[in-house]
A tleap script that builds the chain and sets N, CA, C and O, in Angstrom:
source leaprc.protein.ff14SB
mol = sequence {
  NMET SER LYS SER VAL THR ILE ARG VAL ASP
  ASP ASP LEU HIE ALA LEU LEU LYS GLN ARG
  ALA GLU THR GLU GLY THR THR VAL THR ALA
  LEU ILE THR GLN ALA ALA ARG ASP ALA VAL
  ARG ASP PRO ARG LEU LYS SER ALA SER ALA
  VAL PHE ARG GLU PHE VAL ALA ASP GLN ALA
  ASP ALA PHE ASP LYS ALA PHE PRO ASP ASP
  THR PRO ASP ARG LEU ASP ALA GLY GLY ARG
  ALA CALA
}
set mol.1.N position { -69.223 -58.861 -0.430 }
set mol.1.CA position { -69.531 -59.958 -1.228 }
set mol.1.C position { -70.232 -59.914 -2.267 }
set mol.1.O position { -70.981 -58.937 -2.283 }
set mol.2.N position { -70.305 -60.664 -3.261 }
set mol.2.CA position { -71.327 -60.355 -4.352 }
set mol.2.C position { -72.272 -61.523 -3.884 }
set mol.2.O position { -71.920 -62.437 -3.139 }
set mol.3.N position { -73.889 -61.311 -4.588 }
set mol.3.CA position { -74.973 -62.348 -4.384 }
set mol.3.C position { -74.699 -62.725 -6.032 }
set mol.3.O position { -73.980 -62.128 -6.833 }
set mol.4.N position { -75.603 -64.028 -6.245 }
set mol.4.CA position { -75.888 -64.633 -7.061 }
set mol.4.C position { -77.246 -64.283 -7.565 }
set mol.4.O position { -78.201 -64.287 -6.787 }
set mol.5.N position { -77.387 -63.974 -8.847 }
set mol.5.CA position { -78.638 -63.955 -9.444 }
set mol.5.C position { -78.821 -64.607 -10.414 }
set mol.5.O position { -77.950 -64.583 -11.284 }
set mol.6.N position { -80.235 -65.567 -10.640 }
set mol.6.CA position { -80.571 -66.324 -11.792 }
set mol.6.C position { -81.539 -65.601 -12.762 }
set mol.6.O position { -82.658 -65.282 -12.361 }
set mol.7.N position { -81.164 -65.352 -13.948 }
set mol.7.CA position { -82.314 -65.197 -15.145 }
set mol.7.C position { -82.538 -66.028 -15.991 }
set mol.7.O position { -81.602 -66.765 -16.298 }
set mol.8.N position { -83.663 -66.178 -16.569 }
set mol.8.CA position { -84.119 -67.146 -17.574 }
set mol.8.C position { -84.130 -66.055 -18.739 }
set mol.8.O position { -84.703 -64.997 -18.478 }
set mol.9.N position { -83.583 -66.202 -19.930 }
set mol.9.CA position { -83.893 -65.717 -21.251 }
set mol.9.C position { -83.836 -66.698 -22.224 }
set mol.9.O position { -83.333 -67.813 -22.084 }
set mol.10.N position { -84.530 -66.114 -23.517 }
set mol.10.CA position { -84.634 -66.994 -24.438 }
set mol.10.C position { -83.485 -67.709 -25.111 }
set mol.10.O position { -82.430 -67.349 -24.588 }
set mol.11.N position { -83.340 -68.399 -25.869 }
set mol.11.CA position { -82.534 -68.876 -26.995 }
set mol.11.C position { -81.823 -67.883 -27.509 }
set mol.11.O position { -80.615 -67.693 -27.371 }
set mol.12.N position { -82.694 -67.170 -28.182 }
set mol.12.CA position { -82.296 -65.854 -29.128 }
set mol.12.C position { -81.402 -64.754 -28.628 }
set mol.12.O position { -80.467 -64.155 -29.158 }
set mol.13.N position { -81.990 -64.669 -27.412 }
set mol.13.CA position { -81.547 -63.410 -26.421 }
set mol.13.C position { -80.309 -64.040 -26.235 }
set mol.13.O position { -79.302 -63.467 -26.653 }
set mol.14.N position { -80.188 -65.517 -25.474 }
set mol.14.CA position { -78.611 -65.369 -24.817 }
set mol.14.C position { -77.917 -65.968 -26.326 }
set mol.14.O position { -76.789 -66.397 -26.083 }
set mol.15.N position { -78.149 -66.061 -27.272 }
set mol.15.CA position { -77.290 -66.098 -28.191 }
set mol.15.C position { -76.584 -64.645 -28.748 }
set mol.15.O position { -75.432 -64.586 -29.176 }
set mol.16.N position { -77.450 -63.574 -28.657 }
set mol.16.CA position { -77.190 -62.184 -28.956 }
set mol.16.C position { -76.329 -61.750 -27.461 }
set mol.16.O position { -75.429 -60.915 -27.547 }
set mol.17.N position { -76.551 -62.157 -26.576 }
set mol.17.CA position { -75.984 -61.768 -25.246 }
set mol.17.C position { -74.323 -62.385 -25.639 }
set mol.17.O position { -73.329 -61.678 -25.473 }
set mol.18.N position { -74.268 -63.597 -26.096 }
set mol.18.CA position { -72.850 -64.201 -26.137 }
set mol.18.C position { -72.029 -63.329 -27.244 }
set mol.18.O position { -70.910 -62.866 -27.028 }
set mol.19.N position { -72.783 -63.168 -28.514 }
set mol.19.CA position { -72.059 -62.399 -29.487 }
set mol.19.C position { -71.656 -61.263 -29.488 }
set mol.19.O position { -70.784 -60.824 -30.238 }
set mol.20.N position { -72.534 -60.369 -28.237 }
set mol.20.CA position { -72.034 -59.131 -27.940 }
set mol.20.C position { -70.779 -59.205 -27.041 }
set mol.20.O position { -69.751 -58.580 -27.301 }
set mol.21.N position { -70.908 -59.895 -26.117 }
set mol.21.CA position { -69.653 -60.264 -24.995 }
set mol.21.C position { -68.576 -60.715 -25.726 }
set mol.21.O position { -67.513 -60.181 -25.407 }
set mol.22.N position { -68.503 -61.804 -26.902 }
set mol.22.CA position { -67.454 -62.067 -27.526 }
set mol.22.C position { -66.906 -60.664 -28.271 }
set mol.22.O position { -65.709 -60.383 -28.217 }
set mol.23.N position { -67.806 -59.860 -28.926 }
set mol.23.CA position { -67.347 -58.660 -29.491 }
set mol.23.C position { -66.546 -57.727 -28.846 }
set mol.23.O position { -65.605 -57.031 -29.229 }
set mol.24.N position { -67.090 -57.856 -27.838 }
set mol.24.CA position { -66.517 -56.476 -26.681 }
set mol.24.C position { -65.335 -57.072 -25.583 }
set mol.24.O position { -64.830 -56.425 -24.665 }
set mol.25.N position { -65.013 -58.663 -25.994 }
set mol.25.CA position { -64.283 -59.005 -25.094 }
set mol.25.C position { -64.410 -59.219 -23.748 }
set mol.25.O position { -63.570 -59.123 -22.854 }
set mol.26.N position { -65.672 -59.547 -23.716 }
set mol.26.CA position { -66.118 -59.397 -21.849 }
set mol.26.C position { -67.176 -61.040 -22.015 }
set mol.26.O position { -67.163 -61.891 -22.904 }
set mol.27.N position { -67.809 -60.961 -21.027 }
set mol.27.CA position { -68.644 -62.111 -20.904 }
set mol.27.C position { -70.199 -61.648 -20.553 }
set mol.27.O position { -70.570 -60.512 -20.255 }
set mol.28.N position { -71.046 -62.912 -20.679 }
set mol.28.CA position { -72.277 -62.659 -20.622 }
set mol.28.C position { -72.602 -61.731 -19.422 }
set mol.28.O position { -73.165 -60.641 -19.522 }
set mol.29.N position { -72.079 -62.433 -18.030 }
set mol.29.CA position { -72.427 -62.319 -16.906 }
set mol.29.C position { -71.948 -60.690 -16.543 }
set mol.29.O position { -72.440 -60.071 -15.599 }
set mol.30.N position { -71.013 -60.177 -17.367 }
set mol.30.CA position { -70.304 -58.801 -17.284 }
set mol.30.C position { -71.112 -57.651 -17.840 }
set mol.30.O position { -71.358 -56.551 -17.346 }
set mol.31.N position { -71.535 -58.300 -19.233 }
set mol.31.CA position { -72.887 -57.490 -19.721 }
set mol.31.C position { -73.950 -57.210 -18.840 }
set mol.31.O position { -74.162 -56.081 -18.397 }
set mol.32.N position { -74.594 -58.164 -18.585 }
set mol.32.CA position { -75.827 -58.527 -17.414 }
set mol.32.C position { -75.704 -56.968 -16.328 }
set mol.32.O position { -76.422 -55.970 -16.265 }
set mol.33.N position { -74.517 -57.352 -15.628 }
set mol.33.CA position { -73.834 -56.698 -14.379 }
set mol.33.C position { -73.938 -55.567 -14.765 }
set mol.33.O position { -74.590 -54.947 -13.925 }
set mol.34.N position { -73.578 -54.774 -15.802 }
set mol.34.CA position { -73.279 -53.533 -16.395 }
set mol.34.C position { -74.622 -53.019 -16.764 }
set mol.34.O position { -74.830 -51.813 -16.633 }
set mol.35.N position { -75.794 -53.999 -17.323 }
set mol.35.CA position { -77.098 -53.665 -17.601 }
set mol.35.C position { -78.057 -53.283 -16.450 }
set mol.35.O position { -78.934 -52.420 -16.470 }
set mol.36.N position { -77.659 -54.215 -15.318 }
set mol.36.CA position { -78.296 -54.044 -14.000 }
set mol.36.C position { -78.118 -52.616 -13.470 }
set mol.36.O position { -79.106 -51.907 -13.283 }
set mol.37.N position { -76.715 -52.128 -13.194 }
set mol.37.CA position { -75.896 -50.888 -12.889 }
set mol.37.C position { -76.366 -49.871 -13.591 }
set mol.37.O position { -76.603 -48.791 -13.050 }
set mol.38.N position { -76.554 -50.085 -14.856 }
set mol.38.CA position { -77.520 -48.895 -15.552 }
set mol.38.C position { -78.648 -48.598 -15.339 }
set mol.38.O position { -79.102 -47.455 -15.279 }
set mol.39.N position { -79.356 -49.857 -15.171 }
set mol.39.CA position { -80.704 -49.517 -14.550 }
set mol.39.C position { -81.203 -49.137 -13.386 }
set mol.39.O position { -82.378 -48.809 -13.226 }
set mol.40.N position { -80.342 -49.161 -12.513 }
set mol.40.CA position { -80.568 -48.289 -11.151 }
set mol.40.C position { -79.647 -46.991 -11.065 }
set mol.40.O position { -79.466 -46.400 -10.000 }
set mol.41.N position { -79.166 -46.657 -12.090 }
set mol.41.CA position { -78.258 -45.137 -11.972 }
set mol.41.C position { -79.539 -44.164 -12.142 }
set mol.41.O position { -80.554 -44.206 -12.837 }
set mol.42.N position { -78.960 -43.173 -11.080 }
set mol.42.CA position { -79.607 -42.038 -11.279 }
set mol.42.C position { -79.877 -41.617 -13.026 }
set mol.42.O position { -79.015 -41.698 -13.901 }
set mol.43.N position { -81.346 -41.150 -13.221 }
set mol.43.CA position { -81.568 -41.013 -14.631 }
set mol.43.C position { -80.708 -39.474 -15.097 }
set mol.43.O position { -80.098 -39.228 -16.137 }
set mol.44.N position { -80.903 -38.762 -14.103 }
set mol.44.CA position { -80.420 -37.201 -14.333 }
set mol.44.C position { -78.891 -37.053 -14.819 }
set mol.44.O position { -78.465 -36.128 -15.511 }
set mol.45.N position { -78.010 -38.344 -14.232 }
set mol.45.CA position { -76.734 -38.339 -14.838 }
set mol.45.C position { -77.037 -38.468 -16.444 }
set mol.45.O position { -76.467 -37.765 -17.279 }
set mol.46.N position { -77.784 -39.230 -16.684 }
set mol.46.CA position { -77.681 -39.498 -18.457 }
set mol.46.C position { -77.642 -37.953 -18.828 }
set mol.46.O position { -76.553 -37.575 -19.259 }
set mol.47.N position { -78.607 -37.031 -18.739 }
set mol.47.CA position { -78.618 -35.761 -19.261 }
set mol.47.C position { -78.109 -34.831 -18.924 }
set mol.47.O position { -78.185 -33.755 -19.516 }
set mol.48.N position { -77.304 -35.103 -17.617 }
set mol.48.CA position { -76.211 -34.103 -17.071 }
set mol.48.C position { -74.755 -34.016 -18.092 }
set mol.48.O position { -74.016 -33.032 -18.094 }
set mol.49.N position { -74.544 -35.181 -18.886 }
set mol.49.CA position { -73.420 -35.095 -19.842 }
set mol.49.C position { -73.627 -34.446 -21.018 }
set mol.49.O position { -72.695 -33.826 -21.530 }
set mol.50.N position { -75.159 -34.506 -21.746 }
set mol.50.CA position { -75.678 -33.634 -22.614 }
set mol.50.C position { -75.358 -32.115 -22.339 }
set mol.50.O position { -74.646 -31.387 -23.030 }
set mol.51.N position { -76.012 -31.803 -21.218 }
set mol.51.CA position { -75.947 -30.513 -20.360 }
set mol.51.C position { -74.633 -30.036 -20.223 }
set mol.51.O position { -74.541 -28.811 -20.299 }
set mol.52.N position { -73.671 -30.610 -20.057 }
set mol.52.CA position { -72.469 -30.327 -19.946 }
set mol.52.C position { -71.815 -30.154 -20.946 }
set mol.52.O position { -71.327 -29.024 -20.916 }
set mol.53.N position { -71.446 -30.911 -22.171 }
set mol.53.CA position { -71.345 -30.705 -23.448 }
set mol.53.C position { -71.782 -29.553 -24.263 }
set mol.53.O position { -71.119 -28.978 -25.125 }
set mol.54.N position { -73.100 -29.268 -23.840 }
set mol.54.CA position { -73.730 -28.184 -24.585 }
set mol.54.C position { -73.229 -27.014 -24.029 }
set mol.54.O position { -73.035 -26.119 -24.851 }
set mol.55.N position { -72.885 -26.688 -22.531 }
set mol.55.CA position { -72.276 -25.467 -22.015 }
set mol.55.C position { -70.955 -25.578 -22.549 }
set mol.55.O position { -70.321 -24.571 -22.861 }
set mol.56.N position { -70.497 -26.731 -22.675 }
set mol.56.CA position { -68.566 -26.261 -23.045 }
set mol.56.C position { -68.764 -25.496 -24.589 }
set mol.56.O position { -68.220 -24.473 -25.006 }
set mol.57.N position { -69.590 -26.252 -25.150 }
set mol.57.CA position { -69.724 -25.851 -26.933 }
set mol.57.C position { -70.146 -24.330 -26.849 }
set mol.57.O position { -69.405 -23.478 -27.340 }
set mol.58.N position { -71.362 -23.977 -26.214 }
set mol.58.CA position { -71.516 -22.743 -25.910 }
set mol.58.C position { -70.669 -21.512 -25.802 }
set mol.58.O position { -70.615 -20.511 -26.517 }
set mol.59.N position { -69.918 -21.913 -24.539 }
set mol.59.CA position { -68.654 -20.856 -23.868 }
set mol.59.C position { -67.860 -21.083 -24.523 }
set mol.59.O position { -67.032 -20.248 -24.160 }
set mol.60.N position { -67.150 -21.941 -25.750 }
set mol.60.CA position { -65.973 -22.010 -26.076 }
set mol.60.C position { -65.191 -20.713 -26.583 }
set mol.60.O position { -64.052 -20.310 -26.345 }
set mol.61.N position { -66.229 -20.208 -27.373 }
set mol.61.CA position { -65.503 -18.552 -27.593 }
set mol.61.C position { -65.411 -17.792 -26.511 }
set mol.61.O position { -64.552 -16.915 -26.422 }
set mol.62.N position { -66.034 -17.970 -25.840 }
set mol.62.CA position { -65.760 -17.027 -24.314 }
set mol.62.C position { -64.307 -17.279 -23.484 }
set mol.62.O position { -63.565 -16.477 -22.915 }
set mol.63.N position { -64.222 -18.836 -23.676 }
set mol.63.CA position { -63.183 -19.103 -23.163 }
set mol.63.C position { -62.091 -18.807 -24.078 }
set mol.63.O position { -61.016 -18.573 -23.526 }
set mol.64.N position { -62.119 -18.761 -25.459 }
set mol.64.CA position { -60.793 -18.721 -25.945 }
set mol.64.C position { -60.623 -17.269 -25.814 }
set mol.64.O position { -59.494 -17.005 -25.400 }
set mol.65.N position { -61.093 -16.608 -25.949 }
set mol.65.CA position { -61.199 -14.599 -25.898 }
set mol.65.C position { -60.426 -14.452 -24.349 }
set mol.65.O position { -59.391 -13.791 -24.263 }
set mol.66.N position { -60.983 -15.083 -23.228 }
set mol.66.CA position { -60.452 -14.876 -21.844 }
set mol.66.C position { -59.082 -15.706 -21.598 }
set mol.66.O position { -58.258 -15.267 -20.796 }
set mol.67.N position { -58.891 -16.711 -22.185 }
set mol.67.CA position { -57.286 -17.482 -21.987 }
set mol.67.C position { -57.009 -17.710 -23.281 }
set mol.67.O position { -57.139 -18.830 -23.774 }
set mol.68.N position { -56.609 -16.691 -23.940 }
set mol.68.CA position { -55.768 -16.746 -25.796 }
set mol.68.C position { -54.498 -17.683 -26.169 }
set mol.68.O position { -54.073 -18.112 -27.241 }
set mol.69.N position { -53.965 -17.849 -24.478 }
set mol.69.CA position { -52.630 -18.673 -24.599 }
set mol.69.C position { -52.953 -19.924 -24.379 }
set mol.69.O position { -52.092 -20.802 -24.311 }
set mol.70.N position { -54.190 -20.148 -24.247 }
set mol.70.CA position { -54.672 -21.735 -23.817 }
set mol.70.C position { -55.542 -22.311 -24.840 }
set mol.70.O position { -55.907 -23.480 -24.722 }
set mol.71.N position { -55.926 -21.558 -25.887 }
set mol.71.CA position { -56.582 -21.548 -27.159 }
set mol.71.C position { -55.833 -22.913 -28.016 }
set mol.71.O position { -54.659 -22.915 -28.385 }
set mol.72.N position { -56.560 -23.750 -28.169 }
set mol.72.CA position { -55.620 -25.283 -29.112 }
set mol.72.C position { -55.321 -24.937 -30.367 }
set mol.72.O position { -56.035 -24.251 -31.099 }
set mol.73.N position { -54.237 -25.417 -30.643 }
set mol.73.CA position { -53.617 -25.210 -31.846 }
set mol.73.C position { -54.384 -26.152 -32.864 }
set mol.73.O position { -54.495 -25.702 -34.004 }
set mol.74.N position { -54.827 -27.165 -32.655 }
set mol.74.CA position { -55.587 -28.004 -33.766 }
set mol.74.C position { -56.938 -27.992 -33.601 }
set mol.74.O position { -57.548 -28.291 -32.575 }
set mol.75.N position { -57.400 -27.625 -34.681 }
set mol.75.CA position { -59.136 -27.396 -34.561 }
set mol.75.C position { -59.865 -28.867 -35.427 }
set mol.75.O position { -59.215 -29.640 -36.131 }
set mol.76.N position { -60.872 -28.931 -35.230 }
set mol.76.CA position { -61.742 -29.827 -35.791 }
set mol.76.C position { -62.851 -28.913 -36.842 }
set mol.76.O position { -62.974 -27.688 -36.817 }
set mol.77.N position { -63.631 -29.910 -37.786 }
set mol.77.CA position { -64.131 -29.258 -38.759 }
set mol.77.C position { -65.121 -27.925 -38.161 }
set mol.77.O position { -65.343 -26.791 -38.583 }
set mol.78.N position { -65.506 -28.594 -37.138 }
set mol.78.CA position { -66.841 -27.156 -36.171 }
set mol.78.C position { -65.878 -26.126 -35.793 }
set mol.78.O position { -66.421 -25.204 -35.185 }
set mol.79.N position { -64.509 -25.978 -35.974 }
set mol.79.CA position { -63.865 -24.809 -35.172 }
set mol.79.C position { -63.226 -25.409 -33.892 }
set mol.79.O position { -62.272 -24.713 -33.546 }
set mol.80.N position { -63.417 -26.379 -33.146 }
set mol.80.CA position { -63.397 -26.818 -31.984 }
set mol.80.C position { -62.003 -27.556 -31.712 }
set mol.80.O position { -61.481 -27.950 -32.755 }
set mol.81.N position { -61.218 -27.856 -30.436 }
set mol.81.CA position { -60.282 -28.348 -30.250 }
set mol.81.C position { -60.427 -30.032 -30.906 }
set mol.81.O position { -61.369 -30.782 -30.647 }
set mol.82.N position { -59.362 -30.339 -31.710 }
set mol.82.CA position { -59.420 -31.792 -31.816 }
set mol.82.C position { -58.377 -32.398 -31.024 }
set mol.82.O position { -58.264 -33.623 -30.987 }
savepdb mol mol.pdb
quit
């Protein structure tokens, strides 16, 4: 069951929220709900994706050598799978 939460925002912020919601094809309520979820999310998750991407980038050459048949045919400007 969901709970109702009431907040007050000034007219300028409300206008920005409405504009953003329209741009993203969603509602002001959905934007605020997502912001609330983000606010209580474990902060370690934010840096985890950066650590994972760095690990993958650092290990790409070793992976390609270990599994040459799985090396992608199409590469981007940095020489990685596109």
